[in-house]
C-alpha positions as CSV (number, residue, x, y, z in Angstrom):
1,M,153.6,-0.5,87.1
2,T,155.6,0.1,84.1
3,A,155.2,-3.0,81.4
4,A,158.1,-5.0,81.1
5,P,159.7,-3.8,77.4
6,A,159.0,-6.8,74.5
7,P,161.4,-9.0,73.7
8,L,164.5,-7.9,71.1
9,S,162.8,-10.7,68.9
10,T,159.5,-9.1,68.9
11,Q,161.1,-5.7,68.2
12,L,163.1,-6.8,65.5
13,Q,160.4,-8.2,63.7
14,A,158.5,-5.0,63.6
15,T,161.9,-3.1,62.9
16,A,162.3,-5.3,59.9
17,R,158.8,-4.5,58.5
18,C,159.7,-0.9,58.9
19,V,162.8,-1.2,56.9
20,L,161.5,-3.4,54.1
21,A,158.7,-0.9,53.7
22,V,161.3,2.2,53.1
23,Q,163.2,-0.1,50.8
24,Q,160.2,-0.6,48.9
25,G,159.4,3.0,48.6
26,Q,157.3,3.9,51.7
27,S,158.1,6.7,54.0
28,L,158.9,6.1,58.0
29,S,156.3,8.9,58.4
30,D,153.8,6.8,57.2
31,V,155.1,3.3,58.2
32,L,155.9,4.3,61.9
33,P,152.4,5.3,63.0
34,R,151.3,1.6,61.9
35,V,153.3,0.1,64.4
36,E,151.7,-1.2,67.8
37,A,151.8,2.0,70.1
38,S,153.6,-0.1,73.2
39,L,156.6,-1.0,70.5
40,R,156.9,1.9,68.9
41,P,159.4,4.0,70.7
42,G,162.0,0.9,70.9
43,V,160.9,0.2,67.0
44,Q,161.5,3.8,65.8
45,A,165.1,3.7,67.5
46,L,165.8,0.4,66.0
47,T,164.7,1.2,62.9
48,F,166.6,4.7,62.8
49,H,169.7,2.9,63.6
50,V,169.3,0.3,61.0
51,L,168.7,3.1,58.0
52,R,171.8,5.0,59.6
53,H,173.8,2.0,58.8
54,W,172.0,0.3,56.1
55,G,174.5,0.8,53.2
56,M,177.1,-1.3,55.3
57,A,174.8,-3.9,56.3
58,S,173.2,-4.3,52.9
59,A,176.9,-4.7,51.6
60,L,177.8,-7.1,54.3
61,A,174.8,-8.9,53.1
62,R,175.9,-9.7,49.8
63,L,179.5,-11.0,50.8
64,L,177.6,-13.5,53.6
65,A,174.8,-14.7,51.1
66,D,175.5,-16.0,48.0
67,R,172.1,-15.9,46.9
68,A,170.1,-13.1,48.3
69,P,166.9,-14.7,50.5
70,A,163.4,-13.4,50.3
71,P,163.0,-9.6,50.9
72,A,161.4,-9.8,54.4
73,A,164.2,-12.4,55.3
74,L,167.1,-9.8,54.2
75,A,165.4,-6.9,56.2
76,L,165.7,-9.0,59.1
77,M,169.2,-9.6,58.2
78,H,170.3,-5.8,57.8
79,C,168.6,-5.3,60.9
80,A,170.8,-7.8,62.8
81,L,174.0,-6.6,61.0
82,A,173.5,-2.9,61.9
83,L,173.4,-3.9,65.6
84,L,176.6,-6.0,65.0
85,L,178.5,-3.1,63.6
86,P,181.5,-1.4,65.0
87,A,181.4,2.1,66.1
88,S,183.8,2.5,62.9
89,A,184.8,0.6,60.4
90,A,188.1,1.0,61.9
91,D,187.4,-0.5,64.9
92,A,186.2,-3.8,64.2
93,E,185.5,-4.9,68.0
94,A,184.0,-1.8,69.4
95,P,180.3,-2.4,69.8
96,A,178.3,0.4,67.5
97,W,174.6,-0.4,69.2
98,T,174.8,2.5,72.0
99,S,171.0,4.1,71.8
100,G,169.2,2.7,74.7
101,A,170.4,-0.8,76.3
102,A,173.3,-2.2,74.5
103,Y,172.8,-6.0,73.3
104,A,175.7,-8.6,73.7
105,E,176.7,-10.1,70.2
106,H,175.1,-13.4,71.1
107,T,171.9,-11.7,72.4
108,V,171.4,-10.0,68.8
109,V,172.3,-13.2,67.1
110,N,169.8,-15.5,69.2
111,Q,167.0,-12.7,69.2
112,A,167.4,-12.6,65.2
113,V,167.1,-16.1,65.0
114,Q,164.0,-16.3,66.9
115,A,162.3,-13.5,65.3
116,A,162.6,-15.4,62.2
117,K,161.8,-18.8,64.0
118,S,158.4,-17.2,65.4
119,D,157.1,-15.7,62.0
120,P,155.5,-18.3,59.7
121,K,156.9,-16.7,56.5
122,L,160.3,-16.7,57.7
123,M,160.8,-19.8,60.0
124,R,162.3,-21.5,56.9
125,T,165.4,-19.1,56.9
126,A,166.4,-19.4,60.5
127,A,169.1,-21.4,60.0
128,F,170.3,-19.3,57.3
129,L,170.2,-16.5,59.0
130,N,171.6,-18.1,62.1
131,A,174.9,-19.3,59.7
132,C,175.6,-15.9,58.0
133,L,175.6,-14.1,61.5
134,R,177.8,-16.1,62.8
135,R,179.9,-16.1,59.9
136,Y,180.0,-12.3,60.4
137,L,181.1,-12.7,63.9
138,R,184.1,-15.2,62.6
139,E,185.2,-13.2,59.6
140,R,184.1,-9.5,60.5
141,V,187.7,-8.0,60.4
142,D,188.2,-9.4,56.5
143,L,184.7,-8.4,56.1
144,L,185.0,-5.0,57.3
145,A,188.1,-4.3,55.2
146,E,186.3,-5.8,51.9
147,V,183.8,-3.3,52.4
148,A,185.7,-0.1,53.1
149,L,186.5,0.0,49.6
150,D,182.7,0.7,49.0
151,P,181.6,4.3,49.4
152,V,178.0,3.5,50.0
153,A,179.1,1.2,52.5
154,V,181.8,3.6,54.2
155,H,179.0,6.7,54.3
156,N,175.6,5.1,54.5
157,H,174.5,7.1,51.5
158,P,173.6,6.1,47.9
159,L,176.4,6.8,45.6
160,W,174.7,9.6,43.5
161,W,174.4,11.5,46.8
162,V,177.9,10.9,48.1
163,E,179.0,12.4,44.8
164,R,176.8,15.4,44.6
165,V,177.9,16.3,48.2
166,Q,181.0,15.7,47.5
167,R,181.3,18.2,44.1
168,D,178.8,20.8,46.2
169,H,180.7,21.0,49.4
170,P,184.3,19.9,48.6
171,E,185.6,21.0,52.0
172,H,183.0,19.4,54.3
173,W,181.4,16.7,52.5
174,R,182.8,14.0,54.9
175,A,181.5,16.1,58.0
176,I,178.1,16.5,56.2
177,L,177.5,12.7,55.5
178,A,179.0,12.0,59.1
179,A,176.8,14.1,60.9
180,N,173.7,12.5,58.7
181,N,174.4,9.4,60.3
182,Q,174.3,10.6,63.9
183,A,171.2,11.4,65.9
184,A,170.1,15.2,66.1
185,P,169.4,17.1,69.2
186,M,166.0,18.4,70.3
187,A,165.7,22.1,69.8
188,L,162.9,24.5,71.2
189,R,161.7,27.6,69.8
190,V,160.3,29.7,73.0
191,N,157.2,31.6,72.2
192,P,158.0,35.1,73.4
193,R,154.5,36.0,73.8
194,R,153.9,33.8,76.8
195,T,157.8,33.2,78.6
196,T,161.7,33.6,77.9
197,P,164.2,31.1,77.4
198,A,165.4,31.7,80.7
199,Q,162.4,30.7,82.6
200,L,161.8,27.6,80.1
201,Q,165.5,26.7,81.2
202,A,164.7,26.9,84.7
203,A,161.4,24.8,84.3
204,L,163.3,22.1,82.5
205,L,166.1,22.1,85.0
206,A,163.7,21.4,87.7
207,Q,162.7,18.4,86.0
208,G,166.5,17.4,85.8
209,V,166.8,18.3,82.1
210,E,169.6,20.5,81.3
211,S,169.6,23.0,78.4
212,E,171.7,25.5,76.7
213,A,170.2,28.8,74.7
214,F,171.1,29.8,71.5
215,G,169.9,32.6,69.0
216,D,167.0,34.7,70.5
217,H,164.6,32.3,71.4
218,G,165.9,29.0,71.2
219,L,167.2,26.1,73.7
220,V,168.9,22.8,72.6
221,L,168.4,20.0,75.2
222,H,171.1,17.8,76.7
223,R,168.6,15.0,76.2
224,A,165.3,14.5,74.2
225,L,161.9,14.7,76.2
226,S,158.0,13.6,75.1
227,V,156.5,16.8,74.2
228,Q,154.1,15.8,77.2
229,R,156.8,16.4,79.5
230,I,158.1,19.8,78.2
231,P,156.9,22.5,80.7
232,G,154.2,24.6,79.4
233,F,154.2,22.8,75.6
234,E,150.4,22.1,75.9
235,Q,150.0,25.9,77.0
236,G,151.6,27.2,74.0
237,D,154.7,28.1,75.7
238,C,157.3,26.4,73.2
239,S,157.4,24.3,69.7
240,V,160.1,21.9,68.7
241,Q,162.1,22.9,66.0
242,D,165.9,22.6,64.6
243,A,168.1,25.7,65.4
244,A,168.4,25.8,61.3
245,A,164.4,26.4,61.0
246,Q,164.4,28.9,63.7
247,W,166.1,31.9,61.1
248,A,163.4,31.9,59.1
249,G,161.2,34.4,61.2
250,R,164.1,36.2,62.5
251,L,165.7,36.6,58.9
252,L,162.1,37.6,57.0
253,L,161.5,40.5,59.7
254,Q,164.8,41.6,60.2
255,D,165.3,45.4,59.1
256,L,162.2,45.4,57.4
257,N,160.1,47.7,60.2
258,L,156.8,46.1,59.3
259,P,154.1,48.4,60.2
260,K,151.2,46.6,62.4
261,G,148.9,44.6,60.1
262,A,151.4,44.2,57.3
263,R,150.6,41.5,54.9
264,V,152.8,38.5,55.2
265,L,152.2,35.2,53.0
266,D,153.8,31.7,54.2
267,A,153.6,30.2,51.0
268,C,154.3,26.5,51.7
269,A,153.4,26.5,55.4
270,A,153.2,23.0,56.8
271,P,153.3,22.0,59.4
272,G,153.4,25.6,60.8
273,G,156.5,26.2,62.6
274,K,157.9,28.6,60.8
275,T,154.2,30.8,60.6
276,A,154.1,30.6,64.2
277,D,157.9,32.1,64.4
278,V,156.6,35.1,62.5
279,L,153.5,35.4,64.2
280,E,155.2,35.2,67.6
281,R,157.5,38.0,66.6
282,A,155.4,40.2,64.9
283,D,151.9,41.7,64.5
284,V,150.6,40.9,60.9
285,Q,147.9,39.5,58.7
286,M,149.3,36.1,58.1
287,L,147.8,34.2,55.2
288,A,149.2,30.5,55.1
289,L,148.9,28.4,52.5
290,D,149.4,24.7,52.1
291,V,148.7,22.4,48.7
292,D,147.7,19.1,51.3
293,P,144.3,19.5,53.2
294,V,145.9,17.3,56.4
295,R,149.2,19.0,56.3
296,A,147.1,22.4,56.3
297,E,144.8,21.3,59.4
298,R,147.9,20.7,61.4
299,V,149.1,24.3,60.6
300,G,145.9,25.6,62.0
301,A,146.2,23.4,65.2
302,N,149.8,24.2,65.7
303,L,148.6,27.9,65.7
304,T,145.9,27.5,68.1
305,R,148.0,25.5,70.8
306,L,150.4,28.6,70.6
307,G,147.6,31.3,70.7
308,L,148.2,32.7,67.6
309,S,145.9,33.5,64.6
310,G,146.1,33.6,60.9
311,Q,144.3,32.8,57.9
312,V,145.1,29.2,56.7
313,R,144.0,27.8,53.0
314,V,144.4,24.9,51.1
315,A,145.8,26.0,47.9
316,D,148.7,26.0,45.6
317,A,151.0,28.9,46.0
318,A,152.1,28.4,42.6
319,E,148.1,28.9,41.0
320,V,147.9,32.3,42.3
321,S,144.8,32.9,40.2
322,T,143.0,30.4,42.6
323,W,143.5,32.2,45.8
324,W,145.0,35.5,45.7
325,T,142.9,38.8,46.2
326,G,145.2,41.1,44.4
327,A,146.8,42.9,47.3
328,P,150.2,42.8,47.3
329,F,152.4,41.3,50.3
330,D,154.9,43.1,52.7
331,A,156.5,40.3,52.8
332,I,156.8,36.1,51.9
333,L,158.6,33.1,53.3
334,L,158.5,30.6,50.7
335,D,160.0,27.3,52.4
336,A,160.2,25.5,49.4
337,P,159.3,22.0,48.6
338,C,162.8,20.1,48.0
339,T,164.7,16.9,48.7
340,A,165.0,17.1,52.2
341,S,168.7,16.5,51.9
342,G,169.5,18.8,55.1
343,I,167.4,16.9,57.7
344,V,168.4,13.3,56.9
345,R,169.8,13.0,60.6
346,R,166.0,13.4,61.9
347,H,164.7,11.4,58.8
348,P,167.3,9.0,57.8
349,D,164.7,7.0,55.6
350,V,165.2,10.4,53.3
351,R,168.5,9.4,51.7
352,W,167.2,5.7,50.6
353,L,163.6,7.0,49.3
354,R,165.1,9.5,46.8
355,R,166.2,9.4,43.7
356,E,169.0,11.5,41.8
357,S,166.2,12.6,38.9
358,D,164.2,13.9,42.0
359,V,166.7,16.7,42.0
360,Q,165.9,18.2,39.2
361,Q,162.1,17.9,39.3
362,L,162.0,19.7,42.8
363,V,164.5,22.5,41.1
364,A,161.9,22.9,38.5
365,T,158.9,23.1,41.2
366,Q,161.0,25.7,43.3
367,R,161.3,27.8,40.1
368,R,157.9,27.9,39.3
369,L,157.1,28.9,42.8
370,L,159.6,31.7,42.9
371,K,158.4,33.0,39.3
372,A,154.8,33.1,40.8
373,L,155.3,34.6,43.8
374,W,157.7,37.5,43.0
375,P,155.1,39.8,41.5
376,L,153.0,39.8,44.5
377,V,155.7,41.2,46.7
378,K,155.2,44.9,46.9
379,P,158.1,47.3,46.0
380,G,160.4,47.6,49.2
381,G,159.1,44.4,50.3
382,R,161.0,41.0,50.7
383,L,160.7,37.4,49.9
384,L,162.7,34.6,52.2
385,Y,163.6,31.5,50.0
386,A,164.5,28.5,52.2
387,T,164.8,24.8,51.7
388,C,166.3,22.4,54.0
389,S,168.3,21.1,51.6
390,V,172.5,20.7,51.3
391,F,172.3,20.4,47.6
392,K,173.4,23.6,45.7
393,A,170.8,23.2,42.8
394,E,168.3,23.9,45.5
395,G,169.9,26.5,47.0
396,E,172.8,28.8,45.9
397,D,172.6,28.0,42.4
398,Q,168.6,28.2,42.0
399,I,169.0,31.9,43.7
400,R,171.9,32.9,41.4
401,R,169.4,31.9,38.2
402,F,166.6,34.0,39.6
403,V,168.6,37.2,40.5
404,K,170.0,36.9,36.9
405,D,166.9,36.9,35.5
406,H,165.0,39.8,38.0
407,A,166.6,42.8,37.7
408,D,164.6,44.0,40.6
409,A,165.5,41.3,43.1
410,V,168.4,42.5,45.6
411,L,169.9,39.8,47.2
412,Q,171.3,40.1,50.7
413,P,174.9,39.3,51.7
414,S,176.2,36.6,54.0
415,L,173.5,34.2,53.6
416,G,173.3,30.6,52.4
417,H,174.2,27.1,53.5
418,L,173.7,25.7,56.8
419,L,175.6,22.4,56.7
420,P,175.0,19.8,59.3
421,G,178.6,18.9,60.9
422,A,180.1,22.0,59.8
423,S,181.3,24.7,62.0
424,A,179.0,28.0,61.9
425,P,179.6,29.8,58.4
426,G,179.6,33.4,60.4
427,G,178.1,36.4,58.7
428,E,174.4,36.3,59.8
429,F,174.5,32.6,61.2
430,N,177.1,33.9,64.0
431,D,175.8,31.1,66.7
432,N,176.6,27.4,66.8
433,P,174.1,25.6,68.8
434,L,174.8,22.6,70.7
435,G,174.7,19.7,68.1
436,G,174.9,21.7,65.4
437,Y,172.4,22.9,62.6
438,D,170.2,20.6,60.2
439,G,171.1,21.5,56.6
440,F,169.3,24.5,55.2
441,F,169.7,27.3,52.8
442,Y,168.4,30.9,53.0
443,A,168.4,33.7,50.5
444,R,166.6,37.1,51.1
445,L,165.5,38.9,48.3
446,D,164.3,42.6,48.6
447,K,162.4,43.8,46.0
448,A,163.7,47.0,44.7
449,H,161.4,50.4,44.7
450,A,160.2,51.1,41.1
């Protein structure tokens, strides 16, 4: 017998704690695992919803409260306001909460007040919270009109982020920001060593789950499933991986004609999806590096599940002398550390955790890795540079500078930025999967023969 879901007030308490933790600088990847297991699915859905609307909710809270309450009470107010927001600022009467059960307005208010009353630290703010939320319901048309002039409220991103995307992508910036506020579809990469997309598609359909094929090994599901329910997942038939990330193996190996046993390096490998993609496509000697021991362990676990083999080491790829044997590589995949500005729809906390100063710090790290790894590519070999970012500083600008400084680096055409919410850019990226892409950048650098 399935247990009854926890009351909304209980879920709101846990959601407010998660939102507050993000506002204090903690990643949801660290925070959500600490939520009680029975509450976690609902709390994750609520937290994602709040963070996708946090710019608007916080702007409204400032209008509703002359003096900001304690941070914990303010976080609870943000959660309730996010559930009361309209589907769009232009439609002040339409309910926004459409993920899972839809909550009536009076339910949201009553349960938020109950959440405050049942928490010893918040019970004294219950009346204040009740007054603010009921005032919002009475005056929402005027309140929403007032915050409609605030770009942070309208786009639900920090101002510096909005301005950078405007500069980098003047034709697509609105679509990118809007896409970031939507849930991403679940995509699978089929392991061709074990099955085919058509076979997995049929197995999913037998469970009542429709899907669409894209690329050469991809399926995007019409509704998400837990991995435990995906046919053959534990046996290694497939992996969860966004459509944009699934280009990595294809682009690295395309037209290279690598011999069996060729040496390939995945320089920043965790969690191992792209490492596995390469090994599913080609019989190569793979060395996968990651600087974090815990994340490196995940790479090994993923390869084991998929029935693949490769050497996994804990190392900083830029500190070449600590791990390199001196034998050059036929191909190197550098999925470099970045702002993750392209995967906000899957990680809605990223936009609120990043600072503008992070961009240049990460650009410097990327430059350091490119400089260190390029000499390790043999003449005629290839380095594929990738970031899950929409910022040009981490993509196009970074690579143009590198090619200018390295005469033996031949940049292959038709590559560049994949953009959430924008149509497929053509060229190499000629498919357009259901739900679109995460934001990514790819540059294929072939090393000229001496």
